[in-house]
C-alpha positions, 0 to 999 in steps of 0.5 A: 470489517468489524472485527474482533479487538483482539485479533489480527485479520490473520489471526481471525482467518486461522481461528475460522479455519480451524473452526471449520476443519474440526467441525467437520472432521471431529466426529461428536461436533459433526454429529451434534450439528447435524442433529440440529439441521446444520450438515456438511452442506453448511460447512462446505458453505464457510469453507468457500467463503474462507477460501475466497477470504484467504485468497483476497487477503493474500492478494491484498498483502501481495499489492501492499508490498508492491506499493511499499516498493513503489514508494520507495523507488519514487522517494528514492529517485526524488531524493536523488534529483533533489541533491542533484539539482540542490548544488546546481541551483546553489552554483546558478546562484552564485553565477547569477547573483548580478542578474535578477531577471535571470534568477527569476527565469531559472526559479532561484529568486524564492525559496525552494517549495516544500509541496511536490508538485510546486518542488517538481515544477521549480525544478523543471523549470530550471533545467529547462530554461538553462537547457534551452539558453546558450547564454545560460549554459554557457555561464553555469559551465564556469561552475561546472554545471555542464550540458550533460549534466543539465541534460542528465537533471532533465532525464532524472525528472522523467525517471522520477515522474515515471516512478510517481506514476507507477506509485500512484497506479499500485496505491489505486490498486492496493485499495481496490484489494483492500475494498475487495479483502474487507467485503470477503473477510465481512462476509466470513465473519458474518457467516462464523457468527451464525455457526458459533451460535448454532454450534453453542445451541448444538454443543450445549450439553457439551460446551468444552467441545466449543473449544475444538472451535476456537470459541473460548469456553469460561470454566 
């Protein structure tokens, strides 16, 4: 949306609300507008556009807030799993330090990837392999990496994947809400651009009344 360089969207909505309200309720302004053919029906069109813009603006804020919460939950679960896994990883590296094939099978032979997808794949492979092989499970128990902890790791992975799916869903909804908001605000701003141009003509002899329409007038 092409908007004022200095007004936020909420400030712009408030500016337009005041303008439309006063254009209808202030007799001198309403009369001057009617004299050039801009009656209450035209003002009503603007108010309808404002109502829609305000509705989708608030909805977009709600969706953005939900996206932020979903991301926080996803990040929390990722950090928890990462902390949980790294301790197991360190212990497993010690246990299998002389068994290169098992190190490779558990994805311990290379540095832990930084990207989320590759990182998660490495973590999943560790818990999958460790849980599937009795030999690995038995040896890990020497450093108190128990079968219960291995199961917990798998459960944490499932919980993380669920949280990421929820976050991605919220991102999509937020982006759609932003698109709707931008479209509604654009329509409203286009209407108000014409409104202010007409008001300037109607109030040409009484320019200070434009202040009541939230339009700054140079002294």
